[in-house]
N, C-alpha and C positions, 0 to 999 in steps of 0.2 A: 362543561366540556370545552376543551381547548378549541380554538379556531380551526376549522377545516383547512384553511390556508396553511397554518403552521403544521398540521398533521401531514398534509400532502407534500410539503416541501422536503420531508424526510425520505421521500420515495425516489430512489434512483439517482445516478450520476453525481452523487456526493453533494447535492444541493442542500444546504442546511438552513438558509434563511431567505426571506423574500428579497428579490432584487431591489436594491435601493434606486433612487432617482438619479444618482450621479455615477461615480466610477464603477460600481459593481454592475451597472447595466451595460458596460462596454467590454468587448472582448479584444484583447491584443492579438492581432493576426500574425505576428511574427514577421520574419523577413524571408520571402521565398527565394529560391535559387534563381538568379538572373539567367542562368544558362537554360533553365526550363521554360523561359518565356512567360513567367507568371508576373502578375501585377500585385503589388502590396498597396491596398487602398488606405492603409493606416488603421485607425481604430474604428471598428464597426459596432454600432449599437445593437444590443440584444433587443429583439423586436417582439412586442406582444401582438396578438391578433387585433386587427382593426374591428370596428363595429360591423362592417360588412362581412369581413372574414368570419367573425364569430357567428353571425346570423346564418351564413351559408353552411358553415361547418356543422352547426347543430342541426340545421335542416337536413343535411345529407346523412347525418348519424341517425336521426329519428325517422326519416322518410316523410316528414311533413313540416310545414312552416309554423312553429309555435308562437313566434313573436316574443323576443326576449330582450329587446333593446331599451325598454322603458327605463328611464333613469340614467342610462349610460351617457356620459358627456360626449359631445361631438369631437372627433379626432382632429387634431391640428395638422395642417399640411406643411411640409418642409420640402423645399426644392420642387414645389408644385404638386406633391402627392402626399396623401395621408398614410401611405404604406412605408415611408422612410422611417427607419427605426429611431433616428435621432430626435424626431418630433413626437414620438409616442411615449409620453410620460405615464407613470403609474402612480395614481393618487390613492390615499386611504379609501376614497369613495369607490375606486375601481376594485380594491380588494374586497370590500363589503359586497359589491354587486356580483363579483365572481363567486363568492360563497353562496349568495342567494340564487344565482343562476345554476350553480352546480346542484343545489337541492331541487330546483325545478326540473332539471334534466333527469335526475334520478326518479322523480315522481312520474314524469311522463313515460319513462321506459317501463316502470313497474306497473303502471295503471292497467287495470283489467276492465275493459269496457263492459257495460251492462249487457247481458245476453237475453234478457226478457224484461218486459215492463214490471215495475214494482206493483204489488198488490198486498199490502200488509194492514193488519188491524192493531192499533196501538191502544192498549187498555190504559185508561187515565188514572186509575187508582194504584198503579204499580210503583209509584215513586218517581217516574220519569218527569212528571209535571209537579210543580209546587204551587202553593197558595197560602196566603197569610191566614192564620187560624180565625181571625176576626171576621173573615168573609165566607168561610165554608170549611169543609173537611171531608175526609173519606168516610163513606157510609157503605161498608161491605164491598160490593162489586162496582160501586160508582162513586162519583164525587158530587157533593151537594154544594151549591152556591146559594146562600141565604141572604147575601147582601151584595152590593155592587163591587165585586172584586174580580180579579183576573187569575186564571189558571195559566201558568207559563212554563215553557219547556223548549227543548231543541230537538229537531228531528233531522235525519240525513236524507237528502234527495240525491240519488246516485248519478244523475245525468242532467244535462240541460234539457229543458222542455216545459210543457204545460202539464200540471198535476191537478187531479181532482181530490180535494180534501173533504171528506164527509163526516160530519158530527152526528153521533147517535145520542139522542137526549130526549127528555120529557120534562114537564114542569107542573107545579101547582099554579093553577090559574087564579088570578084575583084582579079586581079592578076592571077597567074598560079596555085595556090594551093587552095584547099577547106579550108574554115575556120575550125579550130580545137579547140575543147573544152576538157579540162581534167576534168574527173569526179572522184573525190576523196571521199571515204567513210572510216571513221575510220583512222587507222594508216597506211593503205596500200598505195602503190604507185598509184597515179591517173591513170586511164585508159583513153587514148586519143581516141576521136571519131571525125569523119569528118562530118561537117554539109552540106549536099547536098540539103536540102529543101530550097526553096526560097520564100515561100508565107505563110502568117499567116492563109490563108484559109485552107491550108493542110500542117501543120507543120510535120517535120520528127520526128521519134521516135528512140532514140538511147539508147540501153540497155547495162548495164554492170551487172555482177553478182559478189557478194562479200560475203565471209563467215564472220559472225560477232557474238560475244557474245551478250547476251541481254544487253540492256541499251541504254543510249543516246550516239550518236556518231556524230562527226563533219562531215559535208558534204560540199565540196567545188566544185564550177563550175568555172573553169578558162579559159578565152579566151587566146589562146596561140600564135596566129600568125596574129596580126593586120597588115593591109596593107592600105596605103594611097598614091595615085599618081594622083594628079590633082583631077578630078571628080571621079576617081576610089577609092572607100572607102569600105573596108571590115568591116562589123559589124555583130554582132550576137544578136539574139533575143531569150530569154529564157522564155518559157510559164509556164511549170509546171514539177514536178517530180512525177512519179508514183512508189510507193513502194509496192512490192509483196513479200510475204514470211512469214515464211521460206518455200522455195520451197520443202523441204523434210519434211514438217509438219506432225507430228503425235500428236494425242490427248494424253495429259499426265494429270496425276492427281497430286495433292499435298496431300500426306497422312497426313501431319501435319495439314493442313487446314481442311481436311475432318474430322479429329478426334476432333479437338479442337474448331473450329468455328461453334458452334451448332446453331447459329442464326446470322442474318446479322445486325450489330449494326446500320447501316445507313438506314435499312429498316426492323425493327423488326416485328415479326409476330403479328397478331391481339391479343390484350390483354396484350402485353408486351411493355413497353417503352424502349428507347435506353439504359438508365442506367441499367435497370434490365437485358437486354440482355448482356451488357458488364460485369455486375457483375457475371452472371452465368458462363461466359467464364473464367474470372479472378479467380474465386474461384476454379473451377475445375483444372486449370493449376497450381495455386499456391499450392494447396493441394498435387498434384502429384510431382511437382518439389521440394517442400520443404520437402517431405517425411513424412508429418504429417498433421492432421487437422489444420485449421487456429485457432489462438487464438482470443478471443473477441477483436474487434477493428481493427484487421489486414486487413480485407477486406475493411473497410471504409478508412483506410490509403492508400491502393492501388488505391482506386477509387477517391481519392481526386483530382488527376490530371484530371481524366475523368470529374468530376464536373466542373472544371475550363474550360475545353474545351467546354463543353456543354453550360456553362454560356456565353461564348464568341460567341456562335452561330456557332461554327465549327463542322465538322462531328464527330460523336461519335467514328468512327474508328480511328481518330487521337488520341483520349484519350486512346483507347484500346492499341494502339501501345506503348504509354508511360508506361501504366500499365504493359504490358508484359516485357518491358525493365527493369522495377523496380523489377519484380519477379526474373529475371535471373541475375541481378546485385546484388541481395541481398545476404548477408552472409548466409542466410538460404538455399540458393541454392549452393553457392560456398564452404561452410564449412559443416562439419558434426557437426552441433550444437546440443548439448544434454543438457537437463535441469540439474541443480545441484542436487546432492543427497539430500534426505530429512534429516532434522536434527535428526528425530527420526523415528523408524519404519523400515519397509522393505526397503532394499537397491537395489531391482531389478529395472531395467530401465523400462520405459513405453513400451508398446507393439510396438508402431510405431518406437521407437528407435531401438528395437530389430529387427524389420523387416528390417530396414535400415542396421544395422550391418550385418545381414545374407545375404542380397542381394549384398552388396559390397564385402563381403567375397567370395561368390560363383560366382557372375556374374560381379563384378566390375561395377555395375550399380544400378539403383534405384529399389525399390520394385515394383513388378507387382501387378495386380488387386487382385490376390488370397492372396498374403501376406498382402496387405492393408486390405482386408476383414477380415482376421484372426486377425489382429491388432485391427480393429474396434470392433470386437466381444470380444476382451480381452482374447483370448484363445491361443495366439502364445507362451506364456511362458511355456505351458505344454510340458514336454519332449517328449511325444509321438507325439505331433503335430510338434514340431521342427524336430524330426527324420524323419517324413513323408515328411516335406518340403525339407530337405536335399536330400532325395531320389528323390523327384520330380524335384528339381532344378538341380541336377547333371545329369538328363536325358535331360535337355534342352540345345540346341546348345550354349546358352550364357555362359554355364559353361566352354567353351573353354578359357575363360578369365583366368582360373586357370593355364592353360598351358602357356599362354602368360605372365602373371604377376607373379604368384607364382613360377612355374618352370622356367619361363624366367629369374628370378634373382637367385633363389637357385641353379639351375642346369646349369647355364652358357648359356642359349639359347640366351639371348640378347647379350652376349659377342661375339657371332659369327660375329656380325657386325663390330667389332673393328680391328682385325688383318689385316695386309697387307703382305701375304706371298711373298717372293722373287720369281719373275717369273722364273729366271734362275735355281733356286733350285727346284721349284715346278711348272713346266710348265703345269701340268694338271689343276691348279687352275685358275678360273676366277669368275666373279661376278655371273654367273649362277650357278657355283658350290657352292658358298656361300649361295645363296638362297635355293638351294636344301638341303644343310647341315642343315640350320635353319628349313626348312619345315619338314625334317625328324625327327628332335628332337621334334618339336611341335606335329607331328602326333603320335610319340611314347608315349609322355606323355599323350596325349588325350586318349590313350588306358587305362591309369590308372584313368582318370577322368570318362570315360563313361562305363568302364567295371570293373568287380569285381576282379581285379588283385592285389595280395599282393604287397606292396611296395618293398619287398625284390626282386621281379622280375625285378625291375629297375637295379639290379646288375647282376643277373644271367639269365635274360630272353634270349631266343634263337631266337628272331625275331627282325627285324628292318624294315626300309622303304628305298627303293632304287628306283631311276629313272635313265634315261640314263646318266645324268651328274655325278651321284655318282658311276655308274657301274665300271668305270676305277679305282676309288679309292678302290673299293671292289674287284678289279681284276676279274670282271665278264664280259662276252661278252656283249657289249652295245646294240647289235641288239636284245637282249632278253628283253629290257626295252623300254618304251616310255617316253614322257616328264612328265607324271604324276607319282607321288610317289605311289608305291605299296608295300604291306606287303611282306617281304621276310624272309624265314626260314633260319637262320644262319647255322643250322646243325653242321657240323664239320669244319666250316670256322675258328674256333679259336677265334671268337669274341663273346662277351657276353654283352647284355644290354647296359646301358648308358656309361660304361667306354670306349667302343670302338667306340662311335659315332664320326665320322670325325669332326663334328663341335666342340665338346668338346676338342678333341686332338689338333685341330688347335688353339683354344682359349687359350690353356695352353702351347703354344710353342712360340718360337721367329721366326722372318721372315725367318731365314736361318737354324734353327736347332730346335731339340726338347728341352724341359726343364724338366728334372726329378724333379727339385726343384719346379717349378710351379705346376706340376701335383701332386707331393706328398703333397705339402701344401694344394692344393685344396681338396684332399681326406681327409686330417686331419681336415680342418676347416669346410668343407661343408657336409661331410658324417659322420664324427665322432664328430664334434663340439668340437674339441680340437685345441686351438690356439697355434701355434708354437711361441717360444720366438723370439723376434726381434734380428737380428744379432748385435753383439757387435760393438762398434765404431772401425773404422779403418780396418774392414775386407776387404780383397782384393776381386775384382770381379772374375767372372768365367775366368779361364786361357785360353789363346790361345792354339790352337792345336800345338803339337810338334811331332817329330818323335816317341817319346816314349809314348806320350799321344795324340792320334789322335781321338779316338772315344769320344762321349759325356760321356760315363761311365768312361773312363780313365781320362778325364779332370776333371770330378767331383771328382774322387778318389784323384787326385793330390790336389784339392782344400781342401777337407775335411781331408787331412793328417795333417793339422794344428790342434792342440788340441782345440783352441778356436772356430774352425769351426765345428769340429766333434760333439760338444755338441748338436748343433741343428740338424745337418744333420743326425745323427743316428736315429732320429724320423721319418723323412719324406723321406729320400733318398730311402730306400727299397721300399716304396710305389710308388714313382715316377719312379724308374728304372724298375718296373714291366711293364711299358708302352713302353719300348724302342723298341719293335718290330714295333711300329707305328710311322711314321715320322711326320713332322710338319703339314701335312694336313690329317693325319689319314690313310695313305696307309701302308699296311703291308710290312715290309722289313726284309730281312735275314742278311743284312750287314750294317755296319756304318763305313764310312771312310775306306772301303775295308776289314774290319775285321768282323767276325761273331758277331751278336748281342748277348749280354748276358743280359737277362732280369730277372735273378734270384736274390734273396735277402732273407735276414733273418729279419723278423719283430721284433720289440722290445720285443715281448713276446716269441721269439724263434721260431715262425712258419716260415717255409721255403716255399717260393713261387717261381715258375718257370716262371711266366709271369702274364699277366693281367687276364687270365682266372682263374688261381689259386687265384689271389687276389680278384676277384669278388666273388668267392665261400666263401672265408674267411670273407669278409665284410658282405655278406648276412647272415652269422651265428653270426655276432658280435652284441651283445646287444646294443653296443654303436651306431650302425647305426640306429636301431629302435628308440632309445631315441632321437637321433639327429634329425631324421625326424619329430618326435613329437614336438621338440623344434622349428624347422623351421616353422612348421604349426602353432604352438602357436603364434610365433612372427607375422606371416602374419595375423592370425585371430584376434589377440588382438591389432594389430598395435603398439606393444611395445615388447621389449625383456622380458623374464621371470625374475623375481626377486627371491631371495632365498625363500621367503614365498610361491612362486608358485610351488615349487618342489613337494609337496604332490599332487597337481592337475595334474602335468605332470605324476606322477606315476599312478594316477587314469586313465588318458587318455590312457597311454601306455597299461595298463592292460586291459581296456575295449576294446580298438581297436584290441589288439592281440587276445583277446577271440573271436572277430568277424572276424578274418582272416587277420587283419592288411592291409586292402585295404585303399585307400585314402578316400573313403566314410566312412569307419569305424573310421578313425582318425578324420575326420571333424565332424562326428556326435557326437563323444565323446567330442570334443572341444565345439561344439555349445550347447550341452545339459548340459555342466558343469556349475556350479554356477558362475564361474569367467566370462564367456562370457555374462552372463545375468545380471550382477550387475553394479551399477554405478561406473564409474571410472576405470573399469578393462580394457577398450579399449579406443582408441583415446587419 
């Protein structure tokens, strides 16, 4: 059979071959009318779903989280974010994984959960099991084993759980030991049972219990201790296996099947034939999965394989499975496919494209029923409608994707997974601490997603989240906290907002020491959007500690004493040194290398700060932070970095959002309702 990728590419929009990694992945956006106030960003890359988007999209289609990312390579970040299309290459491995994932999704949708526990009797002489003739053979209604051989076969276990497998057997007794049979199921070690029954009229029943995942599993029945001495001959006779389970059975449902399989293809309701039943399922799924109504002819293309199956006399459900695989292997599912801009006239994108842009911005997933309905009605482009949708969608739990994906990359949350602090330097750190650090950062940013907090409070906010694992780092009594993160008022603790998050401080340190350079560069690049110059060739690394330069600050001053080093360090060292009261896992300290910590510094504009609390206050008042936050949001929303022609729009978004309190919602609303977000070519 041809690759599903190839089959799916023929469905709709004239796509005839998989997007290549070079020019065919780029859409020419044309030249908008300058009088219309539109911005031409140049060539914009056709963008596939990221790992996170794919996972959430499948989750929202199925109604549960199946876990589909095994084997998918990590997405590369461009301009700080992995959603930027320019960095989302498509490799042969991706194509293979998309086909495999499409098959999995189809299977999950069609899966019919077990409605009652299994209780079946498998006759062993019916040919399901096999044995070499030298060891035994079929004797009427049973199988005889007269030598040390194995009866082997495969049985289906329809659900995860514990099963009881009961062997019905008897034996010819001989010698001093009872005949022994090993019952093996799956990959586990066979369990040995002793056959004490001696008559076919009353066979013994010998049960073992085994925990198994659903699926087909090998079953072996091995005669283990043959005996022959003259007329004394030990033989075993196997009659049947009884399979019961799962013993811990509970009725479960398949939300994906309940949602999408609205009729039974192999037994359609009265007045509907099998093809019409399949067509209704396929159209509903394709419309949702492809984030738009189907184009003329696309449904017939998807049903072509169903017609072949029906013509061959096979069940319609077989054809449905192939049609579903084609839907989810299609570029219209895997990519954010947008139509080209019109040659003349209005350059705004269709409403369904706008719905998809909005949902993947706020939820990293596909549009829900309300967004699709607004797109169907053609009203989504109205600014008041868009603003109302931003408000609605940011109150939905799915908006936590902004913390995981937007803040996860901008504010170093994902980077918490990377460092490996030295145990002897930081004995408080373990993997539980790492999980708490990351969880606290996510919870803190979610306050800005779901509450109307100004983004400047990221810098000078007086609260954080603490659990028992973080209490030691915060120098708080651990018995006052449990294993769940809880909001904690920092008060006069000396910490403020994001800058003193232990996860951030760890991610900007080395395994055995702090790094004012890493911390200062991060503040410059991510909070002020100013890129430090690269170090000149031949610059020496950070000096080792000496008697006269033992602290990190002293060693850094020795390094920057060279003129070629000071040129760069003058910009970011004062920023990074303000963090020096916090060690490599974010714990407050008074001394470094036995000497009092000096966290003071003079910023390039002459402002003097005495530590990170002062720095947070200065940054919160710095207009560069507000503009940088808007630039970061613009890049994430538009899936590309701003170009010079975008500057007026950035000014407009900044002014509008500041007038509304400069909350995350205000920034996103200003971006979404701007003309750039709604036009052809501006994103993706």
